[in-house]
DOVODO-201883 format. One record per residue (C-alpha): residue number from 1; x, y, z. Coordinates in nm, 4 decimals, padded with zeros to 6 digits. Example, Ala and Ser with C-alpha at 12.3 -4.5 7.8 and 13.67 -1.06 7.14 Angstrom:
% DOVODO-201883
1	01.2300	-00.4500	00.7800 $
2	01.3670	-00.1060	00.7140 $
END
This chain:
% DOVODO-201883
1	03.4996	00.4835	-01.5285 $
2	03.1692	00.5286	-01.3510 $
3	03.0311	00.1906	-01.2494 $
4	02.6803	00.0876	-01.3435 $
5	02.4189	00.1877	-01.0896 $
6	02.2292	-00.1104	-00.9537 $
7	01.8813	-00.0017	-00.8537 $
8	01.7883	-00.2998	-00.6380 $
9	01.4195	-00.2339	-00.5801 $
10	01.2995	-00.5944	-00.5808 $
11	01.1836	-00.7919	-00.2802 $
12	01.2189	-01.1679	-00.2786 $
13	00.8829	-01.3260	-00.3623 $
14	00.8428	-01.6692	-00.1950 $
15	00.8192	-01.9607	-00.4379 $
16	00.4817	-02.0757	-00.3004 $
17	00.3282	-01.7354	-00.3849 $
18	00.4586	-01.7590	-00.7402 $
19	00.3375	-02.1192	-00.7709 $
20	-00.0107	-02.0242	-00.6541 $
21	-00.2861	-02.1835	-00.4468 $
22	-00.6613	-02.2335	-00.4735 $
23	-00.8948	-02.0049	-00.2758 $
24	-01.2633	-01.9224	-00.2765 $
25	-01.2988	-01.5470	-00.3314 $
26	-01.5802	-01.3183	-00.2225 $
27	-01.6628	-00.9494	-00.1860 $
28	-01.9514	-00.8127	00.0199 $
29	-02.0426	-00.4836	-00.1467 $
30	-02.1459	-00.5582	-00.4131 $
31	-02.1966	-00.9317	-00.3648 $
32	-01.9372	-01.1406	-00.5482 $
33	-01.8569	-01.5083	-00.4969 $
34	-01.6019	-01.6898	-00.7117 $
35	-01.5080	-02.0458	-00.6051 $
36	-01.1794	-02.2248	-00.6707 $
37	-00.9688	-01.9322	-00.7924 $
38	-00.6003	-01.9882	-00.8583 $
39	-00.4208	-01.7007	-00.6824 $
40	-00.0593	-01.6137	-00.7658 $
41	00.1965	-01.3367	-00.7130 $
42	00.4322	-01.2488	-00.9993 $
43	00.8101	-01.2808	-00.9637 $
44	00.8565	-00.9052	-00.9092 $
45	00.5831	-00.8710	-00.6463 $
46	00.3873	-00.6225	-00.8581 $
47	00.0509	-00.7999	-00.8631 $
48	-00.1748	-01.0532	-00.6981 $
49	-00.3524	-01.2308	-00.9833 $
50	-00.6364	-01.4795	-00.9856 $
51	-00.8389	-01.6747	-01.2374 $
52	-01.1078	-01.9397	-01.2153 $
53	-01.2523	-02.1694	-01.4781 $
54	-01.4751	-01.9856	-01.7231 $
55	-01.3819	-01.6419	-01.5847 $
56	-01.1552	-01.3600	-01.6989 $
57	-00.8195	-01.3055	-01.5296 $
58	-00.8133	-01.0439	-01.2527 $
59	-00.5321	-00.8327	-01.1089 $
60	-00.4752	-00.6436	-00.7832 $
61	-00.1718	-00.4158	-00.7652 $
62	00.0316	-00.4845	-00.4508 $
63	00.1231	-00.1160	-00.4077 $
64	-00.2482	-00.0414	-00.3495 $
65	-00.2810	-00.2923	-00.0647 $
66	-00.3145	-00.1229	00.2754 $
67	-00.3509	-00.4219	00.5040 $
68	-00.3907	-00.7981	00.5129 $
69	-00.5911	-00.9578	00.7947 $
70	-00.7079	-01.3073	00.8822 $
71	-01.0174	-01.4567	01.0418 $
72	-01.2691	-01.2282	00.8676 $
73	-01.6302	-01.3447	00.9032 $
74	-01.8778	-01.2561	00.6233 $
75	-02.1866	-01.0606	00.7276 $
76	-02.3912	-01.1159	00.4110 $
77	-02.6140	-01.4292	00.4415 $
78	-02.5742	-01.4893	00.0665 $
79	-02.1978	-01.5270	00.1088 $
80	-02.2446	-01.7607	00.4064 $
81	-02.4803	-01.9744	00.1956 $
82	-02.2374	-01.9754	-00.0982 $
83	-01.9507	-02.0839	00.1277 $
84	-02.1635	-02.3603	00.2789 $
85	-02.2508	-02.4798	-00.0706 $
86	-01.8763	-02.4917	-00.1416 $
87	-01.8239	-02.7077	00.1673 $
88	-01.7078	-02.4352	00.4067 $
89	-01.8630	-02.4085	00.7531 $
90	-01.8122	-02.1260	01.0040 $
91	-01.5201	-02.3059	01.1686 $
92	-01.3322	-02.3037	00.8371 $
93	-01.3294	-01.9240	00.8275 $
94	-01.0081	-01.9194	01.0312 $
95	-00.8601	-01.9688	00.6866 $
96	-01.0169	-01.6473	00.5532 $
97	-00.7798	-01.3690	00.4442 $
98	-00.9018	-01.0108	00.4007 $
99	-00.6981	-00.8029	00.1539 $
100	-00.7865	-00.4343	00.1983 $
101	-00.6830	-00.2064	-00.0900 $
102	-00.7510	00.1365	-00.2370 $
103	-00.5970	00.4476	-00.3881 $
104	-00.6686	00.6437	-00.0666 $
105	-00.7857	00.5858	00.2911 $
106	-01.1564	00.6297	00.2157 $
107	-01.2292	00.4465	-00.1087 $
108	-01.1414	00.0959	00.0039 $
109	-01.2156	-00.2469	-00.1372 $
110	-01.1979	-00.5658	00.0666 $
111	-01.1226	-00.8877	-00.1200 $
112	-01.1660	-01.2050	00.0839 $
113	-00.9736	-01.5256	00.0135 $
114	-01.0862	-01.8479	00.1835 $
115	-00.8049	-02.1040	00.1957 $
116	-00.8422	-02.4794	00.2246 $
117	-00.6820	-02.4758	00.5707 $
118	-00.5872	-02.2229	00.8388 $
119	-00.2193	-02.3165	00.7906 $
120	-00.2323	-02.2199	00.4219 $
121	-00.4043	-01.8931	00.5148 $
122	-00.1332	-01.8085	00.7697 $
123	00.1442	-01.8941	00.5258 $
124	-00.0086	-01.6771	00.2539 $
125	-00.0799	-01.3922	00.4963 $
126	00.2840	-01.3859	00.6096 $
127	00.4051	-01.4197	00.2501 $
128	00.1856	-01.1389	00.1164 $
129	00.2841	-00.9083	00.4015 $
130	00.6491	-00.9639	00.3100 $
131	00.6052	-00.8309	-00.0451 $
132	00.3604	-00.5403	-00.0050 $
133	00.4647	-00.1890	00.1066 $
134	00.7680	-00.1996	-00.1227 $
135	00.8329	00.1757	-00.1441 $
136	01.1365	00.1238	-00.3655 $
137	00.9176	-00.0366	-00.6328 $
138	00.7213	00.2898	-00.6551 $
139	01.0339	00.4715	-00.7784 $
140	01.1420	00.2436	-01.0604 $
141	01.2551	00.3543	-01.4048 $
142	01.0228	00.4158	-01.7030 $
143	01.1328	00.0867	-01.8625 $
144	01.0372	-00.1106	-01.5519 $
145	00.7033	00.0733	-01.5447 $
146	00.6421	-00.0386	-01.9031 $
147	00.7248	-00.3971	-01.8089 $
148	00.4820	-00.3710	-01.5196 $
149	00.2071	-00.2444	-01.7497 $
150	00.2778	-00.5190	-02.0026 $
151	00.2522	-00.7795	-01.7251 $
152	-00.0842	-00.6383	-01.6205 $
153	-00.2170	-00.6719	-01.9758 $
154	-00.0796	-01.0256	-01.9970 $
155	-00.2629	-01.1235	-01.6767 $
156	-00.5954	-00.9712	-01.7854 $
157	-00.6810	-01.2577	-02.0187 $
158	-01.0321	-01.3469	-02.1268 $
159	-01.2136	-01.6773	-02.0744 $
160	-01.0119	-01.8439	-02.3529 $
161	-00.6796	-01.7295	-02.2043 $
162	-00.6109	-01.4672	-02.4740 $
163	-00.5532	-01.0916	-02.4507 $
164	-00.8486	-00.8880	-02.5865 $
165	-00.7553	-00.6051	-02.8231 $
166	-00.9996	-00.3800	-02.6373 $
167	-00.7808	-00.4162	-02.3236 $
168	-00.4902	-00.2731	-02.5223 $
169	-00.6972	00.0142	-02.6622 $
170	-00.8064	00.1059	-02.3080 $
171	-00.4380	00.1369	-02.2185 $
172	-00.4036	00.4280	-02.4624 $
173	-00.7503	00.5746	-02.4081 $
174	-00.6235	00.9194	-02.3097 $
175	-00.5847	01.1310	-02.6219 $
176	-00.5316	00.8440	-02.8664 $
177	-00.7883	00.7363	-03.1253 $
178	-00.8687	00.3673	-03.1577 $
179	-00.8008	00.3882	-03.5305 $
180	-00.4342	00.4744	-03.4737 $
181	-00.3973	00.1911	-03.2213 $
182	-00.5565	-00.0604	-03.4581 $
183	-00.3198	00.0513	-03.7351 $
184	-00.0149	00.0130	-03.5091 $
185	-00.1242	-00.3407	-03.4179 $
186	-00.1752	-00.4195	-03.7865 $
187	00.1734	-00.2876	-03.8733 $
188	00.3184	-00.5333	-03.6203 $
189	00.1256	-00.8225	-03.7727 $
190	-00.1077	-00.8573	-03.4742 $
191	-00.4886	-00.8948	-03.4715 $
192	-00.6256	-00.5419	-03.4953 $
193	-01.0053	-00.5658	-03.4823 $
194	-01.2015	-00.4265	-03.1887 $
195	-01.3282	-00.7735	-03.0944 $
196	-01.0084	-00.9612	-03.1827 $
197	-00.7859	-01.1502	-02.9410 $
198	-00.4082	-01.1876	-02.9241 $
199	-00.2352	-01.5088	-02.8246 $
200	-00.0614	-01.4769	-02.4902 $
201	00.2652	-01.6238	-02.6247 $
202	00.2749	-01.3767	-02.9161 $
203	00.2349	-01.0619	-02.7075 $
204	00.5937	-01.0433	-02.5778 $
205	00.7443	-00.7427	-02.4033 $
206	00.9485	-00.6557	-02.7138 $
207	00.6244	-00.6427	-02.9145 $
208	00.4608	-00.4272	-02.6479 $
209	00.7621	-00.1922	-02.6335 $
210	00.7590	-00.1507	-03.0119 $
211	00.3843	-00.0829	-02.9981 $
212	00.4416	00.1843	-02.7319 $
213	00.7057	00.3543	-02.9478 $
214	00.4679	00.3592	-03.2441 $
215	00.1756	00.5044	-03.0530 $
216	00.3628	00.7239	-02.8017 $
217	00.7101	00.7920	-02.9492 $
218	00.9696	00.9577	-02.7236 $
219	01.0271	01.2605	-02.9453 $
220	01.2129	01.4335	-02.6609 $
221	01.4786	01.1618	-02.6561 $
222	01.4952	01.1637	-03.0361 $
223	01.5631	01.5393	-03.0316 $
224	01.8371	01.4903	-02.7708 $
225	01.9896	01.2133	-02.9826 $
226	02.0077	01.4430	-03.2859 $
227	02.1544	01.7231	-03.0768 $
228	02.4384	01.4990	-02.9565 $
229	02.5376	01.3703	-03.3005 $
230	02.4664	01.7000	-03.4771 $
231	02.1892	01.5328	-03.6789 $
232	02.4575	01.4048	-03.9182 $
233	02.4241	01.0287	-03.8599 $
234	02.1694	00.7799	-03.7315 $
235	02.3961	00.6593	-03.4522 $
236	02.6200	00.7779	-03.1675 $
237	02.9900	00.6969	-03.1653 $
238	03.1704	00.5877	-02.8495 $
239	03.3336	00.9313	-02.8155 $
240	02.9995	01.1100	-02.8509 $
241	02.8426	00.8810	-02.5906 $
242	03.1329	00.9309	-02.3458 $
243	03.1074	01.3080	-02.3857 $
244	02.7325	01.3033	-02.3202 $
245	02.7653	01.0773	-02.0154 $
246	03.0343	01.2892	-01.8499 $
247	02.8894	01.6309	-01.9320 $
248	02.5194	01.5622	-01.8777 $
249	02.4505	01.2309	-01.7019 $
250	02.7224	01.2092	-01.4402 $
251	02.6453	01.3927	-01.1155 $
252	02.9322	01.6448	-01.0726 $
253	02.8948	01.6193	-00.6940 $
254	03.0178	01.2576	-00.6955 $
255	03.3612	01.1729	-00.5621 $
256	03.5959	01.1289	-00.8600 $
257	03.7842	00.8421	-00.6949 $
258	03.4784	00.6404	-00.5973 $
259	03.2900	00.7391	-00.9131 $
260	03.5469	00.8054	-01.1895 $
261	03.4496	00.9683	-01.5176 $
262	03.3057	00.7555	-01.7969 $
263	03.5589	00.6165	-02.0429 $
264	03.5314	00.4280	-02.3779 $
265	03.5354	00.0907	-02.1997 $
266	03.2303	00.1786	-01.9904 $
267	03.0570	00.3299	-02.2940 $
268	03.1069	00.0015	-02.4830 $
269	02.9509	-00.1889	-02.1910 $
270	02.6433	00.0335	-02.2187 $
271	02.6255	-00.0171	-02.5962 $
272	02.6582	-00.3953	-02.5599 $
273	02.3787	-00.4012	-02.3023 $
274	02.1205	-00.1729	-02.4635 $
275	02.1860	-00.1731	-02.8398 $
276	01.9667	-00.4329	-03.0161 $
277	02.1350	-00.4092	-03.3594 $
278	02.4249	-00.6582	-03.3689 $
279	02.6025	-00.4784	-03.6554 $
280	02.6045	-00.1484	-03.4685 $
281	02.7303	-00.3193	-03.1526 $
282	03.0288	-00.4622	-03.3404 $
283	03.1193	-00.1156	-03.4672 $
284	03.0797	00.0463	-03.1247 $
285	02.7773	00.2511	-03.2240 $
286	02.4430	00.3176	-03.0575 $
287	02.1161	00.3798	-03.2414 $
288	01.8393	00.6084	-03.1193 $
289	01.6484	00.2970	-03.0039 $
290	01.9421	00.1787	-02.7923 $
291	01.9900	00.5309	-02.6561 $
292	01.6228	00.5461	-02.5591 $
293	01.6381	00.2058	-02.3888 $
294	01.9423	00.3182	-02.1887 $
295	01.7865	00.6461	-02.0703 $
296	01.4679	00.4637	-01.9666 $
297	01.6531	00.1876	-01.7800 $
298	01.7139	00.1382	-01.4087 $
299	02.0642	00.2836	-01.4563 $
300	01.8908	00.6189	-01.4973 $
301	01.6334	00.5733	-01.2221 $
302	01.4804	00.9030	-01.0998 $
303	01.6078	00.8609	-00.7426 $
304	01.9053	00.7049	-00.5692 $
305	01.8380	00.3820	-00.3872 $
306	02.0219	00.4903	-00.0732 $
307	01.7895	00.7907	-00.0429 $
308	01.4911	00.5562	-00.0167 $
309	01.6177	00.3755	00.2911 $
310	01.4008	00.4771	00.5862 $
311	01.6086	00.6155	00.8710 $
312	01.4340	00.6754	01.2002 $
313	01.6134	00.8583	01.4808 $
314	01.3673	00.7826	01.7571 $
315	01.5811	00.8189	02.0690 $
316	01.5215	01.1896	02.1413 $
317	01.2665	01.3185	02.3981 $
318	00.9090	01.3065	02.2722 $
319	00.8813	01.6879	02.2714 $
320	01.1466	01.7020	01.9942 $
321	00.9106	01.5525	01.7350 $
322	00.6056	01.6477	01.5357 $
323	00.3450	01.3746	01.5776 $
324	00.1374	01.2673	01.2785 $
325	-00.2188	01.3252	01.3999 $
326	-00.5673	01.2599	01.2691 $
327	-00.8821	01.4648	01.3310 $
328	-01.2396	01.3349	01.2865 $
329	-01.0812	01.0038	01.1942 $
330	-01.4084	00.8099	01.1971 $
331	-01.5564	00.9974	00.8987 $
332	-01.5427	00.8429	00.5517 $
333	-01.6869	01.1505	00.3819 $
334	-01.8178	01.4968	00.4604 $
335	-01.8378	01.6205	00.8183 $
336	-02.2119	01.6999	00.8165 $
337	-02.4325	01.3965	00.7613 $
338	-02.1384	01.1724	00.6717 $
339	-02.0817	00.8065	00.7431 $
340	-01.8534	00.6748	01.0184 $
341	-01.6456	00.3585	01.0001 $
342	-01.4219	00.1642	01.2382 $
343	-01.2058	00.0770	00.9363 $
344	-01.0828	00.4387	00.9156 $
345	-00.8935	00.3957	01.2445 $
346	-00.7131	00.0912	01.1112 $
347	-00.6195	00.2720	00.7911 $
348	-00.4791	00.5888	00.9524 $
349	-00.2704	00.3828	01.1956 $
350	-00.1364	00.1745	00.9075 $
351	-00.0556	00.4929	00.7139 $
352	00.1684	00.6189	00.9968 $
353	-00.0639	00.8248	01.2196 $
354	00.0331	00.7997	01.5854 $
355	-00.2177	01.0370	01.7464 $
356	-00.5791	00.9466	01.6725 $
357	-00.8869	01.1321	01.7968 $
358	-01.1890	00.9519	01.9415 $
359	-01.4877	01.1893	01.9582 $
360	-01.6807	01.0221	02.2434 $
361	-02.0445	01.0825	02.3384 $
362	-02.3049	00.9180	02.5602 $
363	-02.4675	00.6207	02.3942 $
364	-02.8401	00.5769	02.3524 $
365	-03.0732	00.2853	02.4083 $
366	-03.0807	00.0205	02.6772 $
367	-02.7115	-00.0776	02.6683 $
368	-02.5912	00.2842	02.7162 $
369	-02.2664	00.2084	02.5330 $
370	-02.0362	00.5090	02.4666 $
371	-02.0368	00.5998	02.0980 $
372	-01.8099	00.7879	01.8585 $
373	-01.9692	01.0446	01.6302 $
374	-01.9501	01.4124	01.5350 $
375	-02.1755	01.5601	01.8012 $
376	-02.5003	01.6877	01.6482 $
377	-02.3816	01.6835	01.2866 $
378	-02.6123	01.3898	01.1964 $
379	-02.3238	01.1517	01.1272 $
380	-02.3655	00.7806	01.1772 $
381	-02.2442	00.6323	01.5079 $
382	-01.9885	00.3631	01.5871 $
383	-01.9278	00.1946	01.9222 $
384	-01.6344	00.3115	02.1327 $
385	-01.5355	-00.0448	02.2226 $
386	-01.5269	-00.1432	01.8530 $
387	-01.2840	00.1373	01.7745 $
388	-01.0357	00.0706	02.0528 $
389	-01.0191	-00.2896	01.9351 $
390	-00.8968	-00.1455	01.6051 $
391	-00.7548	00.5623	01.9619 $
392	-00.6476	01.1610	02.2458 $
393	-01.0242	01.1262	02.3290 $
394	-01.2533	01.4209	02.2612 $
395	-01.4641	01.3293	02.5578 $
396	-01.8252	01.4495	02.5789 $
397	-01.9440	01.1561	02.7912 $
398	-02.0951	01.1679	03.1380 $
399	-01.8851	01.0247	03.4212 $
400	-02.0700	00.6911	03.4318 $
401	-01.9930	00.6353	03.0657 $
402	-01.6358	00.7597	03.1118 $
403	-01.6028	00.4897	03.3769 $
404	-01.7229	00.2342	03.1244 $
405	-01.4738	00.3677	02.8686 $
406	-01.1896	00.3318	03.1213 $
407	-01.2857	-00.0299	03.1861 $
408	-01.2840	-00.1054	02.8130 $
409	-00.9405	00.0528	02.7750 $
410	-00.7964	-00.1593	03.0557 $
411	-00.9613	-00.4801	02.9353 $
412	-00.8752	-00.4432	02.5663 $
413	-00.5359	-00.2696	02.5772 $
414	-00.4067	-00.4639	02.8779 $
415	-00.0322	-00.4202	02.9338 $
416	-00.0045	-00.1974	02.6251 $
417	-00.1824	00.0823	02.8136 $
418	00.0614	00.3167	02.9897 $
419	-00.0996	00.3903	03.3273 $
420	00.2044	00.5083	03.5264 $
421	00.5086	00.7221	03.4333 $
422	00.8105	00.5184	03.3241 $
423	01.0558	00.4670	03.6118 $
424	01.3431	00.6197	03.4151 $
425	01.1376	00.9260	03.3217 $
426	00.9519	01.0668	03.6236 $
427	00.7185	01.3551	03.5492 $
428	00.9177	01.6276	03.7206 $
429	01.0218	01.9800	03.6264 $
430	01.3467	01.9830	03.4318 $
431	01.3325	01.6113	03.3474 $
432	01.3079	01.5127	02.9771 $
433	01.0137	01.3217	02.8378 $
434	01.0695	00.9616	02.7249 $
435	01.1625	00.9013	02.3610 $
436	00.9465	00.7212	02.1019 $
437	01.1738	00.4166	02.1462 $
438	01.1044	00.4166	02.5212 $
439	00.7316	00.4347	02.4492 $
440	00.7362	00.1675	02.1786 $
441	00.4312	-00.0628	02.1962 $
442	00.2695	00.1596	02.4568 $
443	-00.0666	00.3342	02.4212 $
444	-00.1042	00.6791	02.5767 $
445	-00.4457	00.8337	02.6381 $
446	-00.4747	01.2115	02.6258 $
447	-00.7868	01.3390	02.8003 $
448	-00.9042	01.6413	03.0009 $
449	-00.8460	01.5854	03.3727 $
450	-01.0745	01.6709	03.6640 $
451	-00.9836	01.9403	03.9133 $
452	-00.7052	01.8038	04.1425 $
453	-00.9194	01.7920	04.4575 $
454	-01.2119	01.6240	04.2761 $
455	-00.9815	01.3803	04.0997 $
456	-00.8104	01.2791	04.4257 $
457	-01.1421	01.2217	04.6025 $
458	-01.2950	01.0152	04.3232 $
459	-00.9743	00.8187	04.2641 $
460	-00.9614	00.7126	04.6299 $
461	-01.3252	00.6089	04.6141 $
462	-01.2623	00.4192	04.2936 $
463	-00.9635	00.2292	04.4416 $
464	-01.1636	00.1275	04.7499 $
465	-01.4434	00.0173	04.5230 $
466	-01.2081	-00.1992	04.3138 $
467	-01.0323	-00.3467	04.6206 $
468	-01.3712	-00.4551	04.7487 $
469	-01.4161	-00.6533	04.4273 $
470	-01.7267	-00.4653	04.3145 $
471	-01.7898	-00.4343	03.9412 $
472	-02.0621	-00.1677	03.9334 $
473	-01.9891	00.2033	03.8987 $
474	-01.9054	00.3784	04.2313 $
475	-02.1971	00.5845	04.3612 $
476	-02.0056	00.9129	04.3891 $
477	-01.9002	00.8795	04.0258 $
478	-02.2567	00.8077	03.9178 $
479	-02.3661	01.1289	04.0869 $
480	-02.1173	01.3345	03.8806 $
481	-02.1868	01.4878	03.5435 $
482	-01.9477	01.5541	03.2541 $
483	-01.5920	01.6348	03.3682 $
END
């Protein structure tokens, strides 16, 4: 018989995340400050939830979280004042966690959590990082998706800790009239008025599942059920179920020894697990409800778990790979007249980009700091040094400012910056390039080089200048223009 398929998509959620902790919460745009919120993570790692006294429950889906950082310092004076009123001084902000989330790389929301101590903040940061980015949880079965949606509704309680009926109606807003939803709630003996509330303990998953079937019935599964039994009975026999499983559900490509055909014993196990009617279970029969529950379960997940395991063969020469690259990374919107943000560099790196463009130009003003912008397209500017702290350069800077850029790269990147060829991979004709594994935790800068004779002359001058311990820009470099 074919064994049951265990779709193990769950990550272990630490007990302290499930138990919760108190944090002050704030957002900067728009201004939000909510003291003493109880933050928790559910047992499946689907949501971060929080609630404070006299406020409605809030939910943040973990799959939407892009990054979690610590030590964030608020820029808005109103937030600083609110934190001081709550007994938090600037030194306490080591315990501040920034949770960055969004449905894409541009429309981002930053939620800040201020812990009682830096140790609590570190523990929660490590714990949250261990449960987010669970790609397997994004491929769960329809039944698990329903459970996830039910949990979200259960967390979104009002001030009195009850579930508003209007939250349920919003769930079915697309193409469903409120009247039909109210009637379905009434049929189940639940409060059904627009302004009514439902007790948290009453709104179980079984109730929610029944409500779903009333409002959005699976007519496709019902038609399949009738096709299997010839529309002669209101149940499937063991033989009918075995025939369906072997002819339609079992992958014919599977090895028959490792994955034998379904037999009556396995069919009875399925009936016992998914059939809710005790009388039908005793007779070895499955109703349309049990059949629907089985088809929507993790045993019929849309993908195989082993196909979701990330396999990276990163030991081939670098030239054997396509590199995920980003162009005009700094822009958060349109290219002409758009806004630039340092945050975009963090987000593309977190999303898997490994070649990031820095469009560098001469800075303005007294400090003459190199900037990143889109030339003369009237985009806002960001500082070069801010971005590399967040990487091939599109370099439009004069040589003095290129010198300043080089100093920043050495100071900020340190040993991560690859300045010489690897000993095992000399840059010679016929020799392979190093592999991604060999270059792991190394930063490579791609930039247009000077003519060989000019480069040699200026490099020698630069080395003498550095050996002499001087910190200003060498004179012969200052005399040069863009290279």
